[in-house]
C-alpha positions in Angstrom: 0.0 0.0 0.0 1.5 3.3 -1.1 2.5 6.0 1.4 0.6 8.7 -0.5 -2.6 6.7 -0.5 -2.6 5.9 3.2 -2.2 8.3 6.1 0.2 6.8 8.8 0.2 8.5 12.2 2.0 7.8 15.5 0.5 8.0 18.9 2.2 7.5 22.3 1.3 4.2 23.9 2.7 2.4 27.0 3.6 -1.0 25.7 5.2 -4.2 26.9 7.3 -4.8 23.8 10.4 -2.6 23.6 14.1 -2.7 23.7 16.3 -0.3 25.6 19.5 1.4 24.4 21.6 3.9 26.2 21.7 7.2 24.4 24.6 9.6 25.0 23.7 12.9 23.5 27.3 13.9 23.4 27.6 11.6 20.4 24.8 13.3 18.5 24.9 16.4 16.4 23.7 19.3 18.6 22.5 22.8 18.1 24.1 25.5 20.2 25.6 24.0 23.4 26.8 20.6 24.4 24.1 18.3 26.0 24.4 15.9 28.9 23.8 12.2 28.6 20.1 11.4 28.3 20.3 7.9 29.7 18.2 5.1 28.1 15.4 5.2 25.5 12.9 2.5 24.6 13.1 1.3 21.1 9.8 0.1 19.6 9.0 -2.4 16.9 5.8 -0.7 15.6 3.8 0.0 12.5 0.7 2.2 12.4 -1.9 2.9 9.7 -4.9 5.2 9.7 -7.9 4.4 7.5 -11.4 5.9 7.2 -14.7 4.3 6.7 -17.4 6.3 4.9 -21.1 6.1 4.3 -20.3 4.8 0.8 -17.5 2.4 1.8 -17.9 0.6 5.2 -14.9 -1.8 4.8 -11.1 -1.3 4.5 -7.9 -3.1 5.1 -4.4 -2.4 6.4 -1.4 -4.5 5.3 1.9 -4.9 7.2 5.1 -6.7 6.4 6.4 -8.3 9.6 9.9 -9.7 10.2 11.2 -12.1 12.8 9.3 -12.0 16.2 8.0 -14.2 18.9 4.8 -12.4 19.7 2.6 -10.1 17.6 0.1 -7.7 19.0 -2.4 -6.0 16.7 -4.7 -3.3 18.0 -7.5 -1.7 16.1 -8.9 1.5 17.5 -12.1 2.9 16.1 -14.9 5.3 16.8 -17.4 2.5 16.1 -17.9 -0.6 18.2 -19.3 -3.1 15.7 -16.4 -3.8 13.5 -16.1 -7.3 12.0 -12.3 -8.0 11.9 -10.2 -10.7 10.5 -6.4 -11.0 10.2 -4.8 -13.0 7.4 -1.4 -14.4 8.1 1.5 -14.9 5.7 0.5 -18.5 5.1 -3.2 -17.8 4.6 -4.1 -18.2 8.3 -7.3 -16.5 9.2 -7.6 -15.1 12.8 -10.9 -13.8 14.1 -12.1 -13.3 17.7 -13.6 -16.8 17.3 -10.5 -18.6 15.9 -7.7 -16.9 17.7 -7.7 -19.5 20.5 -6.8 -22.1 18.0 -3.5 -20.2 17.3 -2.7 -19.8 21.0 -3.7 -16.2 21.1 -6.2 -14.0 22.9 -8.7 -11.3 21.9 -10.0 -8.4 24.1 -12.6 -5.7 23.2 -13.0 -2.8 25.5 -14.6 0.6 25.2 -13.7 4.1 26.3 -13.9 3.3 30.0 -10.7 2.7 32.0 -9.5 -0.9 31.9 -10.2 -2.8 35.1 -9.0 -6.2 34.0 -5.6 -6.5 35.8 -4.7 -9.6 33.8 -4.5 -7.7 30.5 -0.9 -7.7 29.1 -1.1 -3.9 28.6 -1.1 -0.8 30.6 -4.3 1.4 30.4 -4.7 3.2 27.1 -5.0 6.9 26.7 -6.7 7.1 23.4 -10.6 7.3 23.4 -12.6 5.0 21.3 -13.2 1.2 21.1 -10.2 -1.1 21.2 -10.0 -4.4 19.4 -6.9 -6.2 20.7 -5.4 -9.3 19.1 -2.3 -11.0 20.6 -0.9 -14.2 19.2 2.4 -16.1 18.6 4.3 -15.2 15.4 3.0 -16.9 12.3 6.1 -16.4 10.2 7.8 -13.6 8.2 5.6 -11.9 5.5 2.5 -9.9 5.0 -0.3 -9.6 7.5 -3.6 -8.2 6.2 -6.0 -6.7 8.7 -9.6 -6.5 7.2 -12.4 -4.7 9.0 -16.0 -3.8 8.2 -18.7 -1.8 9.9 -21.6 -4.1 10.6 -24.2 -1.3 10.8 -24.8 1.6 8.4 -22.6 4.5 9.0 -24.1 8.0 9.4 -20.7 9.7 9.3 -17.1 9.0 8.6 -15.3 6.8 11.1 -11.6 6.7 11.7 -9.8 3.4 12.2 -6.2 3.2 13.6 -4.4 -0.1 13.2 -1.2 -0.5 15.2 1.1 -3.5 15.1 3.6 -4.1 17.9 6.0 -7.1 17.9 8.9 -8.1 20.1 11.3 -8.1 17.2 14.7 -6.9 18.3 14.8 -4.6 15.3 13.3 -1.5 16.8 13.4 2.3 16.6 12.3 5.5 18.2 12.6 9.2 17.7 14.2 12.1 19.6 13.9 15.8 18.9 16.5 17.9 20.7 15.4 20.4 21.8 11.7 19.6 21.6 10.6 23.2 22.5 12.4 26.1 20.8 12.0 29.7 19.7 11.2 30.7 16.2 14.4 31.0 14.2 16.2 28.2 16.2 17.0 24.8 14.8 16.5 21.3 16.2 17.9 17.9 15.4 15.6 15.0 14.7 17.3 11.7 15.5 16.1 8.2 15.0 18.0 5.3 16.7 17.4 2.1 14.7 19.0 -1.0 16.2 18.7 -4.8 15.9 19.3 -5.7 19.6 22.4 -3.7 20.5 23.7 -3.5 16.9 22.9 -0.6 14.6 20.9 -1.3 11.5 22.7 0.2 8.5 21.5 1.6 5.1 17.9 2.2 6.2 15.6 4.7 4.5 14.3 7.0 7.2 11.8 9.7 6.2 10.3 12.3 8.6 7.0 13.8 7.7 6.3 17.0 9.6 2.8 18.6 9.6 1.9 21.9 11.1 -1.4 23.1 12.6 -2.5 24.1 9.1 -2.0 20.6 7.7 1.0 21.7 5.6 3.5 18.8 5.1 7.3 18.8 4.8 9.5 15.7 4.4 13.1 15.3 5.6 15.3 12.4 4.9 17.4 11.3 8.0 20.8 10.0 7.3 23.5 8.0 9.2 26.4 9.2 7.1 28.4 11.3 9.5 27.6 14.6 7.8 26.9 18.0 9.3 23.6 16.7 10.8 24.9 13.3 11.9 27.7 12.8 14.4 29.2 9.5 13.2 28.5 7.3 10.2 27.1 3.8 10.7 26.3 4.2 14.5 22.6 3.5 14.0 21.5 7.1 14.6 19.8 8.7 11.6 19.6 12.5 11.9 18.6 15.7 10.2 18.4 19.3 11.2 15.1 21.1 11.0 14.4 24.8 11.3 10.7 25.5 11.7 9.3 28.2 9.5 6.5 29.3 11.8 5.4 29.0 15.4 3.0 26.3 16.5 3.0 22.5 17.1 4.5 20.2 14.5 3.6 16.5 14.4 6.5 14.3 13.3 5.8 10.9 11.8 8.8 8.7 11.0 8.6 6.0 8.4 11.5 3.5 8.3 12.4 0.9 5.7 15.4 -1.3 6.1 16.7 -4.8 6.6 17.5 -6.4 9.9 20.8 -8.1 10.5 19.4 -11.4 9.1 18.6 -9.6 5.8 14.8 -9.6 6.3 13.0 -6.5 5.3 11.5 -4.6 8.2 9.3 -1.5 8.4 8.9 0.7 11.4 6.9 3.8 12.3 7.4 6.1 15.3 6.5 9.7 16.0 6.6 12.7 18.3 5.9 16.4 18.2 7.7 19.7 18.3 6.5 23.0 19.7 7.8 26.4 18.4 7.1 29.6 20.3 7.6 33.3 19.5 10.9 34.4 21.0 10.4 35.8 24.5 13.8 36.3 26.1 17.3 35.1 25.5 20.3 34.5 27.7 23.2 36.6 26.5 25.8 34.3 28.1 27.1 37.0 30.4 27.2 36.2 34.1 28.6 38.1 37.1 29.7 36.3 40.3 29.8 38.3 43.5 30.6 37.3 47.0 28.8 39.5 49.5 30.0 40.3 53.1 26.9 41.3 55.1 28.5 41.9 58.5 31.9 43.4 57.6 34.0 40.5 59.0 35.7 39.8 55.6 33.8 36.5 55.2 31.3 35.8 52.4 27.7 35.5 53.6 26.1 35.2 50.1 27.2 34.2 46.7 25.2 36.0 44.0 25.3 35.1 40.3 23.7 37.7 38.1 22.4 36.3 34.8 22.0 38.7 31.9 19.0 38.5 29.6 17.8 40.2 26.5 14.0 40.3 26.6 11.8 40.6 23.7 8.4 40.0 25.4 8.0 41.5 28.8 6.4 39.4 31.4 7.0 36.9 34.3 10.2 34.8 34.1 12.2 32.4 36.2 15.8 31.5 35.9 17.6 28.4 37.2 21.3 28.3 37.7 23.1 24.9 38.3 26.5 24.8 39.9 28.8 21.7 39.9 32.0 20.9 41.9 35.1 19.3 40.4 33.9 16.0 41.9 30.5 16.2 40.3 28.4 17.4 43.3 25.7 19.8 42.2 23.6 22.5 43.6 20.9 24.7 41.9 19.0 27.8 42.9 16.2 29.7 41.2 14.8 33.2 41.1 11.6 34.7 39.7 11.7 38.1 37.9 9.4 40.5 36.1 11.4 41.5 33.0 10.8 44.4 30.7 12.0 44.5 27.1 15.7 44.9 26.7 18.8 44.0 28.8 18.2 42.9 32.4 20.2 41.1 35.1 18.5 38.5 37.3 20.4 37.9 40.6 20.4 34.3 41.8 21.5 33.8 45.5 23.4 30.7 46.7 23.4 30.6 50.5 26.8 29.9 52.0 25.5 27.0 54.2 24.5 25.1 51.0 27.9 25.7 49.4 29.6 24.6 52.6 27.5 21.5 52.5 29.1 20.5 49.2 32.3 20.0 51.1 34.5 21.1 48.1 36.4 24.3 47.3 35.9 26.3 44.2 35.9 27.1 41.4 32.3 25.9 40.8 31.3 25.3 37.2 28.2 27.1 36.0 26.9 24.0 34.4 23.5 25.1 33.2 21.2 28.1 33.1 17.6 27.7 32.2 15.2 30.6 31.5 11.5 29.9 31.4 8.5 32.2 30.6 5.1 32.1 32.2 2.7 33.1 29.4 -0.8 32.6 28.1 0.2 29.2 26.7 1.6 28.1 30.1 5.3 27.5 30.9 7.6 28.0 28.0 11.3 27.2 27.8 12.6 30.5 26.8 16.3 29.7 26.6 19.0 27.5 27.9 22.8 27.7 28.1 25.3 25.1 29.2 28.9 25.3 30.4 28.5 29.0 30.9 31.7 29.6 33.0 32.8 29.2 36.5 33.0 31.1 39.8 36.3 32.2 41.4 38.4 29.6 43.2 36.8 30.1 46.6 38.2 28.3 49.7 35.8 27.2 52.4 37.5 29.4 54.9 36.4 32.4 52.9 32.8 31.6 53.6 30.9 32.8 56.7 30.6 30.1 59.3 27.1 28.9 60.1 25.6 30.3 63.3 26.3 27.0 64.9 27.6 23.6 63.8 28.4 20.4 65.6 32.0 19.3 65.4 31.2 15.6 65.6 33.0 15.2 68.9 31.1 13.9 71.9 32.2 12.5 75.2 30.3 10.3 77.6 31.1 9.4 81.2 29.3 7.4 83.9 29.1 9.2 87.2 29.0 7.2 90.5 27.8 9.7 93.1 27.5 7.4 96.1 30.3 4.9 95.6 28.0 1.9 95.1 29.7 1.0 91.9 26.7 2.1 89.7 26.3 5.3 87.6 23.6 7.6 89.0 24.2 9.9 86.0 25.4 9.6 82.4 27.3 12.8 81.7 27.4 13.7 78.0 29.2 16.6 76.4 28.7 17.7 72.8 31.1 20.1 71.1 29.7 22.8 68.9 31.1 25.8 67.0 29.1 29.0 67.4 29.4 32.5 65.8 27.5 34.6 68.3 28.0 34.8 72.1 24.8 34.6 74.2 22.5 32.3 76.1 21.9 28.9 74.6 19.4 26.2 75.7 19.1 22.7 74.5 17.4 19.3 74.9 18.9 15.9 73.9 17.4 12.4 73.8 19.1 9.2 74.8 17.8 6.4 72.5 18.3 2.6 72.3 19.6 1.1 69.1 16.1 -0.2 68.3 14.7 3.4 68.4 13.1 3.2 71.8 13.5 6.4 73.7 15.2 5.9 77.1 15.2 9.4 78.6 15.7 13.1 77.8 17.8 15.8 79.4 18.2 19.5 79.0 20.6 22.3 79.7 21.4 26.0 79.2 24.4 28.3 79.5 25.7 31.7 78.5 28.6 31.2 76.1 30.8 34.3 76.3 33.3 33.3 73.6 32.5 32.5 70.0 34.0 29.3 68.7 34.1 25.9 70.3 31.8 25.4 73.3 30.1 22.4 74.9 26.5 21.4 75.4 26.4 19.4 78.6 23.5 17.1 79.8 23.2 14.6 82.6 20.9 11.6 81.9 19.3 10.0 84.9 21.0 6.7 85.6 18.0 5.1 87.4 15.8 5.6 84.3 18.5 3.9 82.2 18.9 1.0 84.6 15.1 0.5 85.1 14.6 0.2 81.4 17.1 -2.7 81.3 18.5 -2.1 77.8 22.2 -2.4 77.2 24.2 0.2 75.1 25.7 1.7 73.2 23.0 4.4 73.2 22.2 6.9 70.5 22.3 10.7 71.1 19.3 12.0 69.0 17.0 14.9 68.4 19.0 17.8 69.7 16.9 20.9 69.9 19.1 24.0 70.3 18.0 27.6 70.8 20.3 30.6 70.9 20.9 34.0 69.2 19.0 33.8 65.9 19.1 30.0 66.2 16.3 27.4 66.5 17.6 24.1 65.1 16.9 20.4 65.3 19.6 17.9 64.7 18.3 14.3 64.3 21.5 12.4 64.8 24.2 13.7 67.2 26.4 10.7 68.1 26.7 7.5 70.0 27.9 6.6 73.5 30.4 3.9 74.3 29.0 0.5 75.2 27.3 0.5 78.6 25.4 -2.4 80.3 22.1 -1.7 81.9 23.4 -3.2 85.2 26.1 -0.5 85.4 23.3 1.9 86.4 21.1 1.8 89.5 17.7 0.2 89.2 14.7 0.1 91.5 12.5 -3.0 91.5 9.2 -3.0 93.3 9.3 -5.4 96.3 7.2 -8.4 96.7 3.7 -8.2 98.1 2.1 -10.8 100.3 1.6 -13.6 97.8 3.5 -16.6 96.6 5.9 -16.0 93.7 7.0 -18.8 91.4 8.7 -19.3 88.0 7.8 -21.9 85.4 10.1 -23.4 82.8 8.4 -24.0 79.5 10.3 -26.2 77.0 14.1 -26.0 77.3 14.6 -22.5 78.7 11.5 -20.2 78.5 10.8 -18.6 81.9 7.5 -17.2 83.0 7.0 -15.7 86.5 3.6 -16.0 88.1 1.9 -15.3 91.5 -0.5 -17.2 93.7 -3.0 -15.4 96.0 -2.6 -16.9 99.5 -6.3 -16.5 100.3 -8.1 -17.8 97.2 -5.1 -19.5 95.5 -5.8 -17.5 92.3 -2.9 -17.7 89.8 -1.8 -14.8 87.7 1.0 -14.4 85.2 3.6 -11.8 86.2 5.1 -9.9 83.3 6.2 -11.2 80.0 7.7 -14.6 79.0 11.5 -14.6 79.0 12.6 -17.0 76.2 16.2 -18.3 76.5 16.7 -17.1 80.1 16.4 -20.5 81.9 15.5 -19.0 85.3 16.0 -21.8 87.8 16.3 -20.2 91.3 14.0 -17.8 93.1 14.3 -16.2 96.6 12.9 -13.1 98.4 15.0 -11.0 100.9 13.5 -11.4 104.4 13.7 -7.7 105.2 13.5 -5.7 101.9 11.1 -8.2 100.2 13.1 -7.8 97.0 12.9 -10.8 94.6 16.1 -12.4 93.3 16.4 -15.0 90.5 19.2 -17.0 89.1 19.8 -18.8 85.7 20.9 -22.3 84.8 23.2 -23.3 82.0 20.6 -24.0 79.3 20.4 -20.4 78.3 20.1 -19.2 74.7 23.4 -18.1 73.1 22.7 -14.4 73.7 21.7 -14.9 77.3 23.7 -15.3 80.6 24.2 -18.6 82.4 24.8 -18.6 86.2 23.6 -15.0 86.4 21.8 -13.2 89.2 18.8 -11.0 88.5 16.4 -8.8 90.4 12.7 -9.2 89.6 10.2 -6.4 89.9 7.4 -7.6 92.2 4.7 -5.7 90.3 5.7 -6.1 86.6 8.0 -9.1 86.6 10.7 -7.1 84.8 14.2 -8.6 85.1 17.2 -6.4 86.1 20.6 -7.8 85.6 22.9 -7.7 88.7 25.9 -9.7 87.6 27.5 -13.1 87.1 27.9 -15.5 90.0 31.0 -17.0 88.4 29.3 -20.4 88.3 27.7 -22.0 85.3 24.5 -23.3 86.7 22.8 -21.9 89.8 19.6 -24.0 90.2 18.4 -22.7 93.5 18.4 -19.6 95.8 17.5 -19.1 99.5 17.9 -16.3 102.0 18.7 -16.9 105.6 17.3 -14.8 108.4 20.3 -12.4 108.3 19.7 -11.5 104.7 22.6 -13.6 103.3 21.8 -15.1 99.9 22.7 -18.8 99.5 22.6 -20.8 96.3 23.4 -24.3 95.0 25.7 -24.4 92.0 25.0 -27.7 90.4 28.3 -29.7 90.1 30.0 -27.3 92.5 28.1 -27.1 95.8 26.7 -24.6 98.3 27.6 -21.0 97.6 26.9 -17.5 99.0 26.1 -14.7 96.6 26.7 -10.9 96.9 23.3 -9.3 96.1 25.0 -6.1 94.9 27.4 -7.6 92.4 26.1 -11.1 91.9 29.5 -12.6 92.7 29.3 -16.1 94.2 31.7 -17.8 96.7 31.9 -21.5 97.3 31.1 -22.5 100.9 30.6 -26.3 100.7 32.0 -28.2 97.7 29.7 -31.0 96.8 28.8 -33.1 93.7 25.2 -33.6 94.8 22.9 -32.2 92.2 20.4 -30.3 94.3 17.5 -29.0 92.3 16.2 -26.4 94.8 17.2 -25.1 98.2 15.4 -23.6 101.1 16.2 -22.7 104.7 14.4 -23.3 108.0 12.6 -20.3 109.3 13.7 -21.2 112.9 17.5 -21.2 112.3 19.9 -19.5 110.0 21.9 -22.5 108.8 19.5 -25.5 108.4 19.2 -26.1 104.7 16.8 -28.4 102.9 17.3 -29.5 99.3 15.6 -31.7 96.8 17.4 -34.2 94.6 14.9 -36.0 92.3 12.4 -37.6 94.9 14.8 -37.4 97.8 14.8 -34.7 100.5 18.2 -33.7 101.9 19.3 -31.5 104.7 22.5 -29.7 105.7 24.3 -29.8 108.1 25.2 -32.5 107.9 24.6 -33.2 104.2 22.4 -36.2 104.3 19.1 -37.7 103.0 16.2 -37.4 105.5 13.3 -38.4 103.4 14.5 -40.9 100.8 12.1 -41.3 97.8 9.2 -39.6 99.7 8.7 -36.8 97.3 6.1 -38.0 94.8 7.9 -36.7 91.7 11.2 -35.2 90.7 11.2 -31.9 92.6 12.6 -28.6 91.3 11.1 -26.0 93.6 11.1 -25.8 97.4 10.0 -23.1 99.8 9.8 -23.3 103.6 6.6 -21.9 105.2 6.7 -20.1 108.6 5.2 -23.2 110.2 8.1 -25.4 108.8 6.0 -27.1 106.2 7.5 -27.3 102.7 5.9 -26.2 99.5 7.2 -27.9 96.5 6.7 -28.1 92.7 7.6 -31.0 90.6 9.0 -31.5 87.1 6.4 -32.1 84.4 3.7 -32.4 87.1 0.5 -33.4 85.3 -1.6 -32.2 88.2 -0.2 -28.7 87.6 -0.1 -28.2 91.4 2.0 -26.8 94.2 2.0 -29.3 97.1 2.7 -29.1 100.9 5.1 -31.6 102.6 5.4 -32.5 106.3 9.0 -32.9 107.4 8.2 -35.0 110.5 6.2 -37.6 108.7 8.0 -37.2 105.3 4.6 -37.2 103.6 2.6 -35.0 101.3 -0.2 -33.1 103.2 -3.5 -34.1 101.6 -5.8 -31.3 100.5 -3.2 -28.6 100.4 -2.5 -28.6 96.6 -2.6 -25.3 94.7 -3.7 -25.8 91.1 -1.8 -23.8 88.5 -1.7 -23.7 84.7 2.0 -24.5 84.8 3.6 -28.0 84.9 7.3 -27.4 85.3 7.8 -25.0 88.3 11.5 -24.2 88.9 11.3 -21.9 91.9 9.0 -20.8 94.7 9.4 -17.9 97.1 7.2 -16.4 99.8 8.0 -12.9 101.3 8.3 -13.1 105.1 8.0 -9.5 106.3 5.4 -8.6 103.7 3.1 -11.3 105.1 3.5 -10.6 108.8 0.1 -10.6 110.4 -1.4 -12.1 107.3 
């Protein structure tokens, strides 16, 4: 079908089938100034044809020659919705909406509404009308004829657009640089035509340009390395075009060539070009001036004045882009109302922003853009690249910011009462200030996971400009009570001072501190029974038992991996202590002493006992903490540091330990189903405990409470020492079946 008998047009679609190629505009012929690399451009394998159905002729056809491909997509877009369509393949195949399934394809018809079928292989279309979409596997190289006929009588002319898209690697596109220009300027039309990554040579590339009056002009684009083409044979076909009038030009590109296999291929792409009346031009003259506002011989502002020659008075905006020698960039913009003639537009670069680049001058004036706000909207009035450079400024020539952090912080724990713990965390942050005066600040202490620990504030009159120090003291008790180890983050500094109100999100980080280096205050036990259960290998859950109604409640969260084995309550302070065994998770501590909050169940780390497995704890009447280190023997433990001391070496594997309430030194211990006492270390009730016992606690009346391992009754039982027998009817039912420790506060329950 001859070009002059069929109108071929190009529309912009989003499509699945395209190949990408990197386009470096430095390799293309350019008008005026050097361009920067564009990046990548999608190359399309498309052909488009426009036909019209009339009241006298309600059928038409479009013919396309297709080369190698895997998938073919043919879309017919029309103003009528009752077209009968069939596609004839190169081997006489006939595809219709009814037969396309036979060829492994699909057909979709949709109207002017937005597409809602998410399974369609296309993005939503922008063209109105009715879309008939055929998609099917390639049927071979050759001619494909698309025939369509209106089924009802036409009352007016109907347009039909047929577009063919394939996934052939032989693909093309079109670029117009610049795409907006002033009358009298020229542009370059460039068509990259590639087969995969290889240029397609010797193609015939014709650009048809039509203006708003319908006037046509043809240009042949060449890849011969002439004045309009940068390099011969590189796959970029180019021609220069100087528009004769203002307005919008539609550019349709028709390409005929052969792919690298020698098969003929035809492609169509298109775009448009807008030409405006000249408004204002950049003369290329710039003036760079460093301004000292306070007379201290330091530059407070860098002003670049851009000279313009304006033809049409009005509202303009200029953009100036600076670039450092290492490629860092910064741009600023200024609006201006220009009258006809020569004007200078000042563009201010603040010194803080230039300092932020971290590089000395000279700074290259890489790009200047001038735009015009007119009746037609925003118009690119002019553009210049590589305009010049600033003087070779040094950073010390610039005014310092009113304040800046030096990056230096110091952190020190302060032990105010000599107990070995830090009541305060003293933090000092160095800053450089310009103005003397009174400054105030707040600073947050934050855990690594983002949880806020505490906040502190300070203020001071700084008499001397330069380096000064913001000092805060974080409360150590707050840090210790939270129980989170460091290092901690210093965040969200808010500082106020002369002409300053600033927020700095990240200030620094402290050295590594442990939560147990700070004081902590745990709530004491109330008058109820406390116990800890061991779920699985090492998951520890504290719980309480009401002494009146025996109601059981969980205390705090579950502690996976802690393997809490021992539990004891101080006879005077009612503070609860716990110890861990040796089956802890890799990130937890074995043989460790903790303090337990009597209201929340929170664990506070005190320190290591120095033994691997401390399975039991018990206080005597003097407040001395005893424990049994399995495999080592009877130990005493410092409640301030956690450090243990071996008092009685013994290989006996005592599971839990308790002390008589009537004497300071009479111990009872459980070993499986045997009950032992010390001194002397001997069995007093052999095999009389009903199950393997892991929890013991002595009642004030010298009866034992005990919990057993994997007790299916889920109970706490009472045991009589004189008869070595379980006291019937004294069981306390619980939802836990592996109780590791039991403790009852003595002084809290006086008079209960």
